N, C-alpha and C positions, 0 to 999 in steps of 0.2 A: 615539595619534592617527594614523590612516592617511591619508597624503597621497601623491599621485603625485609622482614625481620632477620636478625643475625642467625637465629636458630634454623630458619627455613633455608638460608643460604648454606649453612653448615651441612644440613641433611642432604641438600641437593648435590653438594660437592662429593660427599661420601657415596651417594648413589651412582654418580658418574664413574668414579674410580673403581667401584666394586666390580664392574664388568671385567676387569683385568685380573681379578683374583684367581689364582690357580693356572694362569696361562704362562707359557714359556717366554723368556726375553726375546724381543723381536717379533712377537705376534702382532699382526696387523688388525687392530680392533679400534674402531672409532670411539673416542671418549668425548662426549659433549652432547649438546642439544642440536637436533636436526633443524637448522634454520631455513632451509630451502627444500622444496619438494624434489627437485632434480638438479644435478650438477650442470652448470653452463660454463662456457669458456669463450673468451675473445682472443683474437690474434692480431697483433700489429707487427708488420715487417717494415723496416726502413733502412735507408742509408742516405748518403748526401743527396742523391738525385731522386730516389724512388720512395714511395710510401704506399702501403697497402694495409687495409683494415678489414677484418672479418669479425662482425659483432656476434655471430652465432657459429662458433667453431664446432665441428663434429668431433666429439671427444673419442669416438671410436676409430678415427683416422689414425694410422700409424704416425708417431711423432717424427720418424725419420723423413717423412714426406714434407714436413713443415720447415725443416731446418735448412738454411742456406748459408754457406760461409761468406757470401757477399753481402748479407744483410744482418742487421740485429733483429732478433725475434723477441717479442714480449707476449707471453701467453698468460692471460689473467683468468684464473679459475674461481668460480663462485660455488662454494659447497665442498666440504671436506669429508662427507659421510660416505662417498663412493669409494670403498676400499679397493675395488678392482681397478679403477682409474688411477688411483695413487700407486698401486702396485705396478701398473703399466709404465708410469713415469719412472718409478724406481728401477724397473728392468731396463728401460732404454738408456738411462744415465748410469746404470750400475751403482745405484745408491744403496748403501748398507741398510739392512732392515731395521736396525736400531734407530736410524734417522727417520725412516718412514713411520716407525712407531711414535716417535716424538711429533712428527708432523700431524698425525691423526689424533694426538692427545691435546685437546684444547686447554688443559690445565697446565701445560708445560711452561716452565720458566723461559724467558728470553735467553737465547743462546746462539752461538755461531760455531759451526764445525766445518772443517775443510777436508775434502777427499781428493784423490788424484784426478777425478773427472768433474768435480763440482764443488761449489761452496753453498752451504746450507745456513740460513738465518731465519730465526723465528722470534717474533715479538708480539706485544699486545697493542691493538688499536683501540683507542678510547673515543667513542662517539658521544658528543654532547647531547644530553636529554634533559630538558627543563632545568636550566640553571646549573646547579652543582651536581645534578644527577648525570650518570653516564653509563653507556653500555660497553662491556669489554668484549672484544673480538680478537681471536688469534689470527695473525697473518704470517705466513711463511714464504720464504723466497729461496729459489734454487737458481744459482748463477753458474753458467758454463761459459765457454769462450765467446759464444755468439748469442746466447739465449738467457733471458730472465723469465722464470716462471713464478708468478705470484699466486698464492692460494689463500682465499678468504672464506670465512664461514658463510657469508651472505653478500649480496650486491651492496656496494657502497660507492659514493662519488668522490672519495678523498683523492683519487688519482685522475679526476677529470681534467684538472688544469694541466697535467703532464700530457694527456692525450691531445689537448688543444695545442700545446706547444709542438707536438710531433706533427699534427695535421697541418698546421699553418707554418711550419718550418721556422718557428720562433727561437731565437737564441742559437746556441751551438749544439743542441742535443742531437740533431740529425747527423752531425759530423763526428760524433763521439761513439765510444764503444759501449758494450753491454754493462760493464762495471759502473760507468757513469749513470746509466739508466737506473741501476740498483741504488745508487746514492740518492737520486731524485725520489725514488719510491720510499726509501727509508726516511728521507727528509720530510716528505709529505705526511707520513705517519706521525713523526715527532712534532710536526707543526700543530697537529690536532691537540697535542698535550698542552700547548701554550694557550689554546682557546679555553680549555678547561681551567688552566691556572688563572686566567683573567676572570673567569666566573667565580672561582674560589676567592680571589682577591676582593671582588666586589661584595660577595656574600659575607666575608669576614669583616670588611669595613662597615657594612650595614649592621652586623651584630654588635660590633664594638660601640657604634653610636647608640644603638638601642639599649645596650646594657648600661651605658653611662647616663643616658637621658631618661628613658622610661621603659624599663624591662617589663615584658609581658609574662603571663603565666606559662606560655609555651616556649619561652626563650631558651630555657635549658634543654628542652626536648629538641629544638632545632639545632642547638649547638652540638648536641650529642650526635644527631644525624650527620651534620657536617663533619664532625670528627671521624665518624665511621667511613664516610666517603673518602676522606683524606687517607685513612689507613688502607682502604682498597686501592686507591691511586698509588700510594707508596709501594704496596706489594707488587703492583703491576710494572712500575718503572724502575725500581731499585736494581733488579738483576740486569737491566739494560746497560748499565755502566760497564760491567765486565765484558759483555758481548761486543759493545762498540769499541772498547779498548783493544780487542784483538784485531779489529779491522784497521784501527789507527796505527798499529805497529807496522803495517805495510809488508808483512812477510808472506802474504798470500800470492800465489801464482796467478790468481784471477783478478787481482787488483793492481792496476798499473801505477807506477810511481808518479805519473803525470797528474793523477787525481788524488794523490795522498792528502793534499791540503783540504780537499772537500770532506774526506772522512775524518780529518782532524777537526773540522768545523762541526761535523755531526757529533763527535764525541763531546765537544764543548756544549752543544745544545742539550745533549742528554744529561750532562752534569748540571747544567743550569736548571733543568726540569727537576732533577733529584734534589738539588739545593733548595729550590723554591718549595717543593713539597714538604721538606723538613722544616723550613721556615714557617710555612702556613700551619703545620702541625703544632709548632710551638706557640704561634699566635692564637690558635683556637684554644689551646690549653690555658693561655693567659686570659682569654675572654671568659672561659669557664671559671677560672679562679676569681676573676674580678666579679663575676655574677654572684658566686658563692660568698665572696667578701661583702658585697653590697647587701645581699640577703641577710647575712649575719649582722651587719651594721644596722640594718632596718629593724631586725628583731631586738637588737640591743637598745636602740632608740625607743622602741615601743615599751620594752621592759623598764627603761629609765623613767619614762613618763608615768607609767603605772606605779612605779616605786615612789616617785615624788608625790603623786596624788595620795597614795596610801600613807606616806609619812606625814603629810599635812593633816590628814584626818585622824591620826593617832592622838595628838594632844586634844583635838576638838572632841573626840569621842570620850577622852578621859574627863574633860570638863563637864560634858553633857552627862556622863555617867554619875559624877558626883552629885549634880543637882537633880538627877532623876531618882535618887534614893529617897525612901519614904521615912525620913527622920521627923519626929515631932518637933524638936527644937532645932530649927535651922533659921537663924535670924534674918538671913537675906530674903527669905520668902515673904516676910512682912514688909519689906521696904517698897516704897512707891516706884522707884526707878530700877529695881533689881533686874527686871527683864531686859531693858535696853542695855544696862551695864553688862549683863551676861553676854549679849550679842556683840557688844563692843569688844569685850575681852577676846572672844573667838575670832573676830575680824582682825584684831591687832596681831594675835598669834599667827594667823594665816599669812598676813602681809610680811611679818618678820621672817617667816620660814621661806616664803617665795623669794624675798630679797636675798636671803642667805644662799638659796639654791642657785640663783642667777649669778651671784658672785663666784660661785664654784663652777659656773658654766655647765651645770647639770641639765639645763634645758633652756 
């Protein structure tokens, strides 16, 4: 899993936010990386009987010409860096500039705000990249009575299943209103979280097994990388709880009571993601602690063996030291069997000490 170092991430984030230093509140400045060369948009219009899809919408076309009270309109925009287009959307729907400022800021926390003429929702989309790696993208939604506008940083296929349902008239989506479409879009974004959670679950399980059986030299490094990824994931999804709670209350004029149960299910899914992230964070900390404990135990075992060996050789060195002294009168030196007796004494001492250490379960 290739991930940039934390210092690089921190420097990158400061560089992004620094462009707003000294500007007045509500200033429309794009904060983030330009992920597409030009802004593109698609339009889908539908009702129970009709369906119309435009894959290359002219963003210069006045929005008023696209809106029909007899249809639900879904405008999907790829690219947030076109400030003029965002300002045009804001002018048509009379959206407060503070909301447009949040829409253009890709570091914004997930939030929901309601105005007399629209409902604004922004959250993070997490795209799976090589196992537990992921890319963070901001997705924002503007909901009016008949229209949903989704704004993404770059093209992605997380909504393709919804398009297929609309094209083929699958289920009841063509018979329902724009707020139900918003639920489907939000649900598709949150479903991607569960894909990542499955990846994290598998990675943590592999790490647990590795730490218990045969930890490698880079096990701790990969554990730390996984821990950092979980912290990033937690930072992205935790604020989602408060935003979804506001939708679940059912106080919005743009959300019908008929679909309240769906938004309640959305809240449950968001809470499940948050609880899972917290559980995985604790699990990875347990894996890290287990690794350190095993490493400490391994060092202790090594030191114990070395200590036992040194202890065994202490009396042997003592005996050898005595008989290595150059005394003139040492009667044992004249004995015929003094040498094998000397070795026998050392072997007996060694065996006695080994037996004693084993009884103490020192090795």
